[in-house]
C-alpha positions in Angstrom: 37.7 73.1 129.6 34.1 74.3 129.9 33.5 72.0 132.9 36.3 73.6 134.9 35.2 77.2 134.5 32.4 77.1 137.0 34.4 75.5 139.9 37.3 77.9 139.2 35.0 80.9 139.3 33.5 79.7 142.6 36.9 78.9 143.9 38.0 82.5 143.3 34.8 83.9 144.9 35.2 81.6 147.9 38.8 82.6 148.4 37.9 86.2 148.2 35.2 85.8 150.9 37.7 83.9 153.1 40.3 86.7 152.6 37.7 89.4 153.3 36.6 87.6 156.5 40.2 87.3 157.7 40.9 91.0 157.0 37.7 92.0 158.8 38.8 89.9 161.8 42.1 91.7 161.6 40.5 95.1 161.8 38.6 93.9 164.9 41.8 92.4 166.3 40.4 88.9 166.4 42.3 87.2 163.6 44.9 85.8 166.0 42.2 83.8 167.9 41.9 80.4 166.2 38.2 80.0 167.4 37.1 82.4 164.7 38.6 80.2 161.9 35.7 77.8 162.4 33.6 80.1 160.2 36.1 79.4 157.4 34.6 75.9 157.2 31.1 77.2 156.7 32.3 79.7 154.1 34.1 76.9 152.2 31.2 74.6 152.5 28.8 77.2 151.2 31.1 77.9 148.3 31.2 74.2 147.5 27.4 73.9 147.9 26.8 76.7 145.4 29.3 75.2 143.0 27.6 71.8 143.0 24.2 73.4 142.9 25.0 75.4 139.8 26.9 72.5 138.3 23.8 70.3 138.7 21.6 72.9 137.1 24.1 73.2 134.2 24.4 69.5 133.7 20.7 68.6 134.1 20.1 64.9 133.5 23.8 64.4 132.8 24.8 65.2 136.4 26.8 62.5 138.1 28.0 62.1 141.6 31.6 62.0 140.5 31.2 65.2 138.5 29.8 67.0 141.5 32.6 65.7 143.7 35.3 66.9 141.2 33.6 70.3 140.9 33.5 70.7 144.6 37.1 69.6 145.1 38.3 72.0 142.4 36.5 74.8 144.1 37.8 74.0 147.6 41.4 73.3 146.6 41.5 76.5 144.5 40.1 78.6 147.5 42.5 76.9 149.9 45.6 77.5 147.7 44.7 81.2 147.1 43.9 81.8 150.8 47.1 80.0 151.9 49.2 82.1 149.6 47.5 85.2 150.9 48.0 84.0 154.5 51.7 83.5 153.9 52.1 87.0 152.4 50.1 88.4 155.3 52.2 86.9 158.1 55.5 87.6 156.4 55.0 90.9 154.7 51.9 92.7 156.0 52.0 91.7 159.7 55.3 90.2 160.8 54.2 90.1 164.4 51.3 87.8 163.6 53.1 84.6 164.5 54.1 85.9 168.0 50.5 87.2 168.5 49.1 83.7 167.6 51.6 82.0 170.0 50.4 84.3 172.8 46.9 82.9 172.4 47.8 79.3 171.9 51.0 77.8 173.4 51.8 74.5 171.7 55.0 74.0 173.7 57.2 73.5 170.6 58.8 76.1 168.3 56.4 77.1 165.5 57.7 78.6 162.3 56.0 80.5 159.5 56.3 77.4 157.3 54.6 75.2 159.8 51.8 77.6 160.4 51.2 78.1 156.7 51.3 74.3 156.2 48.7 73.8 158.9 46.4 76.4 157.3 46.7 74.6 154.0 46.0 71.2 155.5 43.0 72.5 157.4 41.7 74.0 154.2 42.1 70.7 152.3 40.5 68.7 155.1 37.6 71.1 155.2 37.2 70.8 151.5 37.1 67.0 151.5 34.6 66.9 154.4 32.4 69.6 152.9 32.4 68.0 149.4 31.2 64.6 150.7 28.7 66.3 153.0 27.3 68.5 150.3 27.1 65.6 147.9 24.7 63.7 150.2 22.2 66.4 149.4 22.7 66.4 145.7 23.2 62.7 144.9 20.3 60.8 143.2 18.5 58.4 145.4 18.4 54.7 144.6 15.4 54.3 146.9 12.8 52.2 145.0 9.9 52.8 147.3 
């Protein structure tokens, strides 16, 4: 139980930063432009980086690659699930015109529903999490270099 507290805490913080960034973009009228969602990847990667960094400090000599990967994945999945739930509530309850505004910016040629858009946000978050975890772990893994 103790090993999961740190990633959960960082997952909550990362989700909060993602939500705050989305709302700031909304205030500026830019949250319908998908280009601005690229910063979400950096926010998620930074949250995962900090999780693994603190996890490594906490574990000391007992730090393992797999432990760091698990901590990072828990953080990223938690942030993704919370942000995706917020996003679903936002586009259905807070701004019901959001879907039509997004479709004005990008025209995919096929009908897009709230469910599909929410699913895509979740899949992008999970993909970002996995890529970020394995990228961050390259920095934190112990070297087997004998020279």
